[in-house]
N, C-alpha and C positions, 0 to 999 in steps of 0.2 A: 518677535514681539514677545515680551512678557506677557503672560496671562494677567487680566486685571481683576481682582479679586475684592469685593466689597466685605468690611468686618463691621456689622453692626456694633455700635457703641454702647456703652453702659452712660448713668449720668448720675451724679450725686444728688439726692434730693433732701440732705439732711445737713446742717452746718456741722464743719468739722475742724478740728484745731489746724489743720495746712490752709484750708481755704476759706472757714469761716462761712460766710453767706455767699462767696463768689463761687456759684455751682458751677461745675465742668461736666462734658461729655468727655469719656475715658476709654481707653482700650490698654490692657497690659501688654506689655512690650513682646511677652513671648509668644502671642498671635501673630504679630507683626514679623517677628524674626523668624518664628516657623514658616511663615509664607514666604519672605525674602531667600531663605537658606533652601528652599524649594524651587527657587527659579520664577517666583510670582511678583507683582507688583501690589502690594495692599493699598486700598483706599478706605479710610474710615469714615462710615457713615454718622453724623449726626443723628440723635433721635430727632425723628420728625412725624408728620402726620400720615396716617394710613394710606389717605388718600395719594400721597408723593412717591409710594413704594415703588411704584412702576418706573415712575421716572430714575429713582435711583439704580434700579437693577438695570436700567437700560446703558448704564454708563460701565458696567463690569462685565465678567464673563463667568463668574463664580460669586458664591455669597458663604460667607464664613460666619456663623450664629455661635457666641461666646458665654461662658459662666454668668453668674450672678445672682440675683434674688430667684426666689421662688415665682413659679406661676400663678397668677391670679385663680383660685378653684373656681369663681363663678363661670370662668371661661371654658371649663370642660362640666358645668352642671352640677358642681358641688357647693354647699356652702362652706365655710372655712373653719375648720377645727382649730382647738387651742392651740396646739402646735405648730402651726403656719406661723413663718415667722416676716420679716419684711417683702411684702410684693409690691409690684408698679404696673398698673394697668397700663398706662402710657406706653411704656416700652414693651408689654406683652402684645397690645394691639399694634404697634408699628412692625414688629418682627412677624407677627401671623401675616400681616400684608405683603413684607418682603418675600416670605417664603411662597406665598400664593403667586406673587408676581414673578419670581424666580421658575416656579414649577409652568407656569402660562409661556415662558419665555424659552423653557428647555436649557435654563442653566442650572448646572449642579450645585447642590447645598451640602457643606460639612456642617454639622452641629457637634459642640462641645457641651459636657455637663448641662446646664440649663439650655444650651441650644438644643441638646436633643429632645428634651422635656417639651420645649416650644413648637419645635416640629411636629412632635406626637399630637399636640393639643390643635394644632394648625389643621391637621389632617383627620379632626374628629375623634381622636384618643382621649384618653383620660390619664390622670397621674395618682399616684398615692401621696396625699398630701404629708404624710410621716409614715417613712416604712416601717418604723419600731412600733407603731399603734395600731396600723391599719394593714401591715403584710407580716407582723408577726416576726420580724427579722430580729434575729439575737446578735449579728454579727457587727463589728464596728464600721462604719460607712463614712466616717470624719474622722480621719487619723492625726488631725490636731491635737498635742503640740507637736507630733512627729513633722520633720522638715518635708514642705510639699514634693520636692523631688525623689523623696524615697519611695519604691513602691512597696505595699504593704497587704495587698489581698491579691488572691488568683482568681483569673476569669478563663472561662473555656469557652472556644469559639465553634460555630458551625461549620463544618467541614466545605468549602468551597466558596464560603463567604468572604467579601472583600478583605475583612480583618483578619480572616485565617489566612487568607494567600499573603498578607503583608506581615503578619507577627506570627502565626503559627497556632497550633492546637490548643495551649494552654500557656499562660505566662502572668506575670506579675504588674499589677498596676496601682497607682495611687486613688485617693478617693477622700471626697470632700462633699457629701450632701445627704439631706434627709427626705427628699423626694424623689421620685421616680417613675417609669412608666408602668402603668397598671394594664388598660386595654390599649392594645396596639392600634393606631390610626390607620387610615385607609391607605392600601398597598405598602404598607410596611411589614417588615418581620424583623422578629429579635434575632440576631446573630451570634450573640455573645452574653452568658451570664455569670455570675458570681456564684460561689459554692452555695449561697442562702437564697438563691434563683432571683437576685435582681437583674433585672435587663441592663446589660453594660455596653450594648451596641446595637444598631438596627441599620437596617437597610432598605431601600425602597425595592419593589419589583422592577421597576426599569433600570435601578442601579444608578440613578442620577442622586439621589439622596444618600446619605451615610453619616452616621454619627456615634459619639462615644458618651457614655456617662462620667469617665474618669477624664484626667486634665493632661494630655502628651505636651500642652506648651509649657507645663511646669517640669516636664522631665527629660524633654529630648537633648539638652546640653548635656546632663550627666549620662544617658541612656538613648544614645543617638538612633536607635533601631525606631524609636516614637516619632522621629522627624518623618517618616514613612507614611504617616497618618496625613499631614498636610501635602506630601508629595502625591499621594493618592489624588487629591481634588485638583492638582495641576495636572496630573496625566489625564484624569477625565477630561478636562478641558480642552488638553493637546489633542486627543483622540477625536475631537468633534470634527 
């Protein structure tokens, strides 16, 4: 049987030209296709109450946390600075509960971009609310208007880490963020960084949690090697 993997959805909280006030929960198709092409069966979790997280996790074999809004600073002990953009504490609280439920159930977790950040906060880590103001970064970590599938910056991985094993010592990735990990959460270690020192991938000491700051779901069609990131989640599940 194909491993079942839950994808935590984003949701619209403002009127927009396509849906007006018909608010929706949604997941970009790249996450779904990445899992399907890796041999998994994706299940999309609508945003729910934190107390329901364990019930969601009981239905799947693993969890994928996707990109989106910044994480609410008060959840990691900071007051918001001027550079903070949209946040959604309801999504934050639900996904933190999903992370904790998955850990309690021994089910692996893959995080992508915001997913890496929310994992870190769920495990008592902190974030830079804005890497340019708080970390003194000079590099460009939001490549727009360059197309999303084009890799634009180098990352260097830690020898022997999950990402090093999959993709090698040094390679190019895309980038779309202004927040990033500051202090690492419990039992997490950085396993890849950009040349200006931003954490670009993490893993847990038990190897059951792994995440990247970049967006493989936007790259794997043009650069098939990035499908290995989704395949890694499937492989960890199948090894259990």
